[in-house]
C-alpha positions as CSV (number, residue, x, y, z in Angstrom):
1,X,19.5,-17.5,4.0
2,X,20.8,-14.1,5.1
3,X,19.2,-11.1,3.5
4,X,20.1,-7.4,3.3
5,X,17.0,-5.3,2.6
6,X,17.5,-1.8,1.0
7,X,14.8,0.7,0.6
8,X,14.3,4.5,0.1
9,X,10.8,4.5,1.7
10,X,10.2,6.4,4.9
11,X,8.4,4.1,7.2
12,X,7.4,7.0,9.5
13,X,4.9,8.2,6.9
14,X,1.6,6.3,7.2
15,X,0.9,6.2,3.4
16,X,0.7,3.0,1.2
17,X,4.4,2.5,0.7
18,X,5.3,3.4,4.3
19,X,2.8,0.9,5.7
20,X,3.8,-1.7,3.2
21,X,7.5,-1.4,4.2
22,X,6.8,-1.3,7.9
23,X,4.6,-4.5,7.9
24,X,7.1,-6.3,5.6
25,X,9.9,-5.5,8.0
26,X,8.0,-6.7,11.0
27,X,7.0,-9.9,9.3
28,X,10.4,-10.9,7.8
29,X,12.1,-10.0,11.0
30,X,9.8,-12.4,12.8
31,X,10.6,-15.1,10.2
32,X,14.4,-14.6,9.9
33,X,15.3,-12.9,13.2
34,X,19.0,-12.1,13.1
35,X,19.4,-13.3,9.5
36,X,17.9,-10.1,8.0
37,X,19.4,-6.6,8.1
38,X,17.6,-3.4,6.9
39,X,19.1,-0.3,5.3
40,X,16.6,2.5,5.3
41,X,16.4,6.3,5.0
42,X,16.4,8.3,8.2
43,X,12.8,8.9,9.2
44,X,11.4,12.3,8.5
45,X,9.4,12.3,11.7
46,X,10.0,10.5,15.0
47,X,9.3,6.8,14.2
48,X,8.3,4.3,16.9
49,X,9.8,1.5,14.8
50,X,11.1,-1.0,17.2
51,X,13.1,-3.4,15.1
52,X,16.6,-4.6,15.6
53,X,19.2,-4.4,12.8
54,X,17.9,-1.3,11.1
55,X,20.7,0.9,9.7
56,X,19.7,4.4,8.6
57,X,21.3,6.5,6.0
58,X,20.9,10.2,5.1
59,X,18.1,10.7,2.5
60,X,19.1,14.3,1.7
61,X,15.5,15.5,2.1
62,X,16.7,18.6,3.8
63,X,16.1,22.3,3.4
64,X,19.0,22.5,1.0
65,X,18.0,23.0,-2.7
66,X,19.8,20.0,-4.1
67,X,19.4,19.1,-7.8
68,X,17.0,16.1,-8.1
69,X,19.5,14.0,-10.0
70,X,22.4,14.9,-7.7
71,X,20.2,13.8,-4.7
72,X,19.6,10.4,-6.4
73,X,23.3,9.9,-6.7
74,X,24.0,10.9,-3.1
75,X,21.3,8.5,-1.8
76,X,22.7,5.6,-3.8
77,X,26.2,6.3,-2.5
78,X,24.7,6.5,1.1
79,X,23.1,3.1,0.5
80,X,26.4,1.6,-0.7
81,X,28.4,3.0,2.2
82,X,25.8,1.7,4.7
83,X,25.9,-1.8,3.0
84,X,29.7,-1.9,3.4
85,X,29.4,-1.1,7.1
86,X,26.9,-3.8,7.8
87,X,28.7,-6.4,5.6
88,X,31.7,-6.3,7.8
89,X,29.9,-8.4,10.3
90,X,27.5,-10.2,7.9
91,X,27.8,-12.3,4.8
92,X,24.6,-12.0,2.7
93,X,23.1,-14.5,0.4
94,X,20.7,-12.1,-1.2
95,X,20.1,-8.3,-1.5
96,X,16.5,-7.3,-1.7
97,X,15.5,-3.9,-3.1
98,X,12.4,-1.8,-2.9
99,X,13.4,-0.4,-6.2
100,X,13.0,3.2,-7.2
101,X,15.2,5.8,-9.0
102,X,17.3,6.4,-5.9
103,X,18.4,2.7,-6.0
104,X,19.6,2.4,-9.6
105,X,23.2,3.2,-9.0
106,X,23.2,0.9,-6.0
107,X,21.8,-1.8,-8.3
108,X,24.5,-1.1,-10.9
109,X,27.2,-1.4,-8.1
110,X,25.8,-4.8,-6.9
111,X,25.6,-6.0,-10.5
112,X,29.3,-5.2,-11.1
113,X,30.2,-6.8,-7.8
114,X,28.2,-9.9,-8.8
115,X,25.9,-9.7,-5.7
116,X,22.6,-11.4,-6.5
117,X,19.6,-9.1,-5.9
118,X,15.9,-9.3,-6.2
119,X,13.2,-6.6,-6.2
120,X,10.3,-6.5,-3.9
121,X,6.9,-4.8,-4.8
122,X,8.1,-3.4,-8.1
123,X,5.6,-0.6,-8.8
124,X,4.8,2.2,-11.3
125,X,8.3,3.7,-11.8
126,X,9.0,1.7,-14.9
127,X,5.7,2.8,-16.5
128,X,6.0,6.5,-15.8
129,X,6.8,8.9,-18.6
130,X,7.9,11.9,-16.6
131,X,7.9,14.8,-19.1
132,X,8.1,17.6,-16.5
133,X,11.8,18.2,-17.1
134,X,12.8,20.6,-19.9
135,X,16.1,21.6,-21.2
136,X,18.7,19.6,-23.1
137,X,20.7,18.3,-20.1
138,X,17.7,17.5,-18.0
139,X,16.1,15.5,-20.8
140,X,19.4,13.6,-21.3
141,X,19.7,12.9,-17.6
142,X,16.1,11.7,-17.4
143,X,16.6,9.3,-20.3
144,X,19.8,8.0,-18.7
145,X,17.9,7.5,-15.5
146,X,15.1,5.7,-17.2
147,X,17.5,3.5,-19.1
148,X,19.4,2.6,-15.8
149,X,16.1,1.8,-14.1
150,X,15.1,-0.6,-16.8
151,X,18.5,-2.2,-16.7
152,X,18.4,-2.6,-12.9
153,X,15.1,-4.5,-13.2
154,X,16.5,-6.7,-16.0
155,X,19.6,-7.5,-13.9
156,X,17.5,-8.7,-10.9
157,X,17.4,-12.4,-10.5
158,X,13.8,-12.1,-9.4
159,X,11.0,-9.5,-9.2
160,X,7.7,-9.5,-7.4
161,X,4.7,-7.3,-8.2
162,X,1.3,-6.8,-6.5
163,X,-1.1,-7.0,-9.5
164,X,-1.5,-9.0,-12.7
165,X,-1.3,-5.8,-14.7
166,X,2.2,-5.1,-13.4
167,X,3.1,-8.7,-14.1
168,X,2.1,-8.3,-17.8
169,X,4.0,-5.1,-18.2
170,X,7.3,-6.2,-16.6
171,X,7.2,-9.6,-18.3
172,X,8.5,-7.7,-21.4
173,X,11.6,-6.8,-19.3
174,X,12.3,-10.1,-17.5
175,X,11.1,-13.7,-18.2
176,X,7.9,-14.7,-16.5
177,X,9.8,-17.4,-14.6
178,X,11.5,-14.6,-12.7
179,X,8.3,-12.7,-11.8
180,X,5.8,-13.5,-9.0
181,X,2.6,-11.8,-8.1
182,X,2.6,-11.2,-4.3
183,X,-0.5,-9.2,-3.4
184,X,-0.4,-6.4,-0.8
185,X,-1.4,-7.8,2.6
186,X,-2.4,-6.9,6.1
187,X,-1.0,-7.4,9.6
188,X,-3.8,-9.5,11.2
189,X,-2.4,-8.9,14.6
190,X,-3.1,-5.2,14.3
191,X,-6.2,-5.3,12.2
192,X,-8.9,-7.6,13.6
193,X,-12.6,-7.2,14.6
194,X,-13.4,-5.1,17.7
195,X,-16.7,-4.4,19.4
196,X,-18.3,-1.7,17.3
197,X,-20.1,0.0,20.2
198,X,-16.9,0.3,22.1
199,X,-14.8,1.8,19.3
200,X,-17.6,4.2,18.3
201,X,-17.8,5.4,21.9
202,X,-14.0,5.8,22.0
203,X,-14.0,7.9,18.9
204,X,-17.2,9.9,19.8
205,X,-19.2,8.4,16.9
206,X,-21.9,6.6,18.9
207,X,-24.6,8.9,17.5
208,X,-24.6,7.1,14.2
209,X,-26.6,4.0,13.7
210,X,-24.8,2.9,10.5
211,X,-21.4,4.1,9.2
212,X,-19.9,3.9,5.7
213,X,-16.3,5.0,5.5
214,X,-13.1,5.5,3.6
215,X,-9.6,5.4,5.1
216,X,-6.3,6.1,3.3
217,X,-4.5,8.4,0.9
218,X,-6.1,10.4,-2.0
219,X,-9.7,10.1,-0.6
220,X,-11.2,12.5,-3.1
221,X,-10.0,10.2,-6.0
222,X,-10.7,6.8,-4.3
223,X,-14.2,7.0,-2.9
224,X,-14.9,10.2,-1.0
225,X,-16.3,12.0,-4.0
226,X,-18.7,9.1,-4.7
227,X,-19.8,9.1,-1.0
228,X,-20.5,12.8,-1.2
229,X,-22.7,12.4,-4.4
230,X,-24.6,9.4,-3.1
231,X,-25.1,11.0,0.4
232,X,-28.6,12.5,-0.3
233,X,-30.1,9.1,-1.3
234,X,-28.3,7.4,1.5
235,X,-29.5,9.8,4.1
236,X,-33.0,9.7,2.8
237,X,-33.1,6.0,3.6
238,X,-30.9,6.1,6.7
239,X,-31.2,9.6,8.3
240,X,-29.0,8.6,11.3
241,X,-26.1,7.2,9.2
242,X,-22.6,8.5,9.4
243,X,-20.1,9.0,6.5
244,X,-16.5,9.0,7.7
245,X,-13.6,10.2,5.6
246,X,-10.2,9.4,7.1
247,X,-7.3,10.9,5.1
248,X,-6.5,14.1,3.3
249,X,-5.8,15.5,-0.1
250,X,-6.2,18.8,-2.0
251,X,-9.6,17.8,-3.4
252,X,-11.4,17.6,0.0
253,X,-12.1,21.4,0.1
254,X,-14.3,21.2,-2.9
255,X,-16.1,18.1,-1.5
256,X,-16.8,19.9,1.8
257,X,-18.3,22.8,-0.2
258,X,-20.4,20.2,-2.2
259,X,-22.0,18.7,0.9
260,X,-23.1,22.2,2.0
261,X,-24.9,22.5,-1.4
262,X,-26.4,19.0,-0.9
263,X,-27.4,19.7,2.7
264,X,-25.8,16.5,4.0
265,X,-22.9,18.0,6.0
266,X,-24.4,16.9,9.4
267,X,-23.8,13.3,8.5
268,X,-20.2,13.7,7.4
269,X,-17.1,13.3,9.7
270,X,-13.8,14.5,8.2
271,X,-11.1,12.9,10.4
272,X,-8.0,14.0,8.5
273,X,-4.8,11.9,8.6
274,X,-4.6,9.7,11.7
275,X,-1.7,7.7,13.1
276,X,-1.3,4.3,11.6
277,X,-1.9,2.6,15.0
278,X,-5.3,4.3,15.2
279,X,-6.5,3.0,11.8
280,X,-8.0,-0.3,13.1
281,X,-10.3,1.6,15.5
282,X,-11.7,3.8,12.7
283,X,-12.2,0.8,10.4
284,X,-14.0,-1.1,13.1
285,X,-16.5,1.7,13.3
286,X,-17.5,1.0,9.7
287,X,-20.5,-1.1,8.6
288,X,-19.2,-0.8,5.0
289,X,-15.7,0.2,3.7
290,X,-15.2,2.0,0.4
291,X,-12.0,1.6,-1.7
292,X,-12.5,2.8,-5.3
293,X,-10.1,4.0,-8.0
294,X,-10.2,5.7,-11.3
295,X,-11.0,3.5,-14.4
296,X,-7.7,4.5,-16.0
297,X,-5.6,3.4,-13.0
298,X,-7.5,0.1,-12.7
299,X,-6.9,-0.7,-16.4
300,X,-3.3,0.4,-16.3
301,X,-1.9,-0.9,-13.0
302,X,-4.8,-2.7,-11.3
303,X,-5.6,-2.3,-7.6
304,X,-4.2,-4.2,-4.7
305,X,-5.3,-1.6,-2.1
306,X,-4.1,-2.3,1.5
307,X,-7.3,-0.6,2.8
308,X,-9.4,-3.3,1.2
309,X,-7.4,-6.0,3.1
310,X,-7.6,-4.0,6.3
311,X,-11.4,-3.7,6.0
312,X,-11.7,-7.4,5.6
313,X,-9.3,-8.2,8.4
314,X,-11.6,-6.2,10.6
315,X,-14.7,-8.1,9.4
316,X,-16.0,-5.2,7.3
317,X,-17.6,-5.7,3.9
318,X,-15.9,-3.8,1.0
319,X,-17.0,-2.0,-2.1
320,X,-14.2,-1.7,-4.7
321,X,-13.7,-1.4,-8.4
322,X,-14.6,-3.9,-11.1
323,X,-11.8,-5.8,-12.9
324,X,-9.6,-6.1,-9.9
325,X,-9.6,-7.8,-6.5
326,X,-11.7,-10.5,-8.0
327,X,-11.6,-12.6,-4.9
328,X,-13.9,-10.1,-3.2
329,X,-16.8,-11.1,-5.4
330,X,-15.7,-14.7,-5.8
331,X,-15.7,-15.4,-2.1
332,X,-18.6,-13.1,-1.2
333,X,-16.5,-10.6,0.7
334,X,-18.0,-7.5,-0.8
335,X,-19.2,-5.9,-4.1
336,X,-17.3,-4.9,-7.2
337,X,-18.9,-1.8,-8.7
338,X,-18.5,0.7,-11.5
339,X,-16.9,3.5,-9.6
340,X,-18.8,6.1,-11.6
341,X,-22.2,4.5,-11.1
342,X,-23.8,6.0,-8.0
343,X,-26.8,3.6,-8.3
344,X,-24.5,0.6,-8.0
345,X,-22.6,2.2,-5.1
346,X,-25.9,3.0,-3.2
347,X,-27.3,-0.5,-3.7
348,X,-24.1,-2.1,-2.4
349,X,-24.1,0.1,0.7
350,X,-27.8,-0.4,1.2
351,X,-27.4,-4.2,1.1
352,X,-24.8,-4.2,3.8
353,X,-26.7,-1.7,6.0
354,X,-29.6,-4.1,6.0
355,X,-27.5,-7.0,7.5
356,X,-28.9,-8.5,10.7
357,X,-26.5,-9.0,13.6
358,X,-26.3,-12.7,12.8
359,X,-25.4,-11.9,9.1
360,X,-22.7,-9.4,10.3
361,X,-21.2,-12.1,12.5
362,X,-21.2,-14.7,9.8
363,X,-19.6,-12.2,7.3
364,X,-17.0,-11.2,9.8
365,X,-16.0,-14.8,10.6
366,X,-15.7,-15.6,6.9
367,X,-13.7,-12.5,6.0
368,X,-11.3,-12.8,8.8
369,X,-10.6,-16.5,8.0
370,X,-10.0,-15.7,4.3
371,X,-7.6,-12.9,5.2
372,X,-5.6,-15.0,7.6
373,X,-5.3,-17.8,5.1
374,X,-4.6,-15.7,2.0
375,X,-3.8,-12.1,2.7
376,X,-1.7,-11.9,5.9
377,X,1.8,-10.5,6.2
378,X,2.9,-14.0,7.3
379,X,1.5,-15.6,4.1
380,X,3.3,-13.0,1.9
381,X,6.7,-13.4,3.6
382,X,6.6,-17.1,3.2
383,X,5.6,-16.8,-0.5
384,X,8.5,-14.4,-1.1
385,X,11.0,-16.6,0.9
386,X,10.0,-19.6,-1.3
387,X,10.4,-17.6,-4.4
388,X,13.8,-16.2,-3.4
389,X,15.1,-19.7,-2.5
390,X,13.9,-21.0,-5.8
391,X,15.7,-18.3,-7.9
392,X,18.9,-18.6,-5.8
393,X,18.9,-22.3,-6.4
394,X,18.6,-21.8,-10.1
395,X,21.8,-19.8,-10.1
396,X,23.9,-22.6,-8.5
């Protein structure tokens, strides 16, 4: 099976979508080798992506003030032109999209040309009700765009999503037989246990006896605020503990002011955004990893956070929201908590801080084995390949 993969995600940006794309590309390239070609936007920053058969197109994210809707049209046209260039030397069995608004015209083109396509990691775009545009023509264009997006999903021969909540929502657009849940996963060749003493020394964190941490985007919304509020109780029990926040957002300024009020700033380390290849070192410093979310987001779209998978791949216990990632509690890999209940969060951290060295070793072995068997990029690629072969076979 020969595949052409088309996306508008910049893999040079170390956020959730960028990491997801990069790891997917590495995994499927390893599986299919010369039988997969990628059409991707030109990276905004210098990317050390070292994969063959990647064809870049202009994303029009320039200094020019281009109308949003015009940019979407130009991006789709750039994708179609790039596809025609690569299809001169390749005959593809399947087009795979990371679908967003910039791909809807491309999807319409492939539908008219009767090219079968499927959608990988369909996310929140179909659920968004963007009401920021005002004015008659902008509202009309927004509604046309939303209609085309829905059509592009309905026309796909298959769709995969990362949570059961997304599956329930999109099953009103396409039959359940054409939807698969493929959870977000982790590259276990990059994320694996390391000697804590060595990595703490490498990162100048050896002064802390225990460390609880967060890594990823939107830290103030997904765990950092709770760590700030629980810090007085935590430090009262563990005066030499460290609290690491890796990542940035606009809410961190207020949190840094808050720890001054609480008198706990000595125990906090604010690392900012770090290169993706440095993330495993920071995670391996943790004794416990935090990955929370708002109640509204969990109810609406679920949570398949990559950071949770990354923590576990490094042998680190996780604390994450209730009603999602149920395998964490089922397989004793962490705690599911009410993200607004500071008592529950403290108790979970306290329990893991009290682990003996033998208990840490046993937990790490169990977590790493589970991730390799269930949540690795290799497992996800094979699941998608099986799904794609099945839906292609149905069309014959």
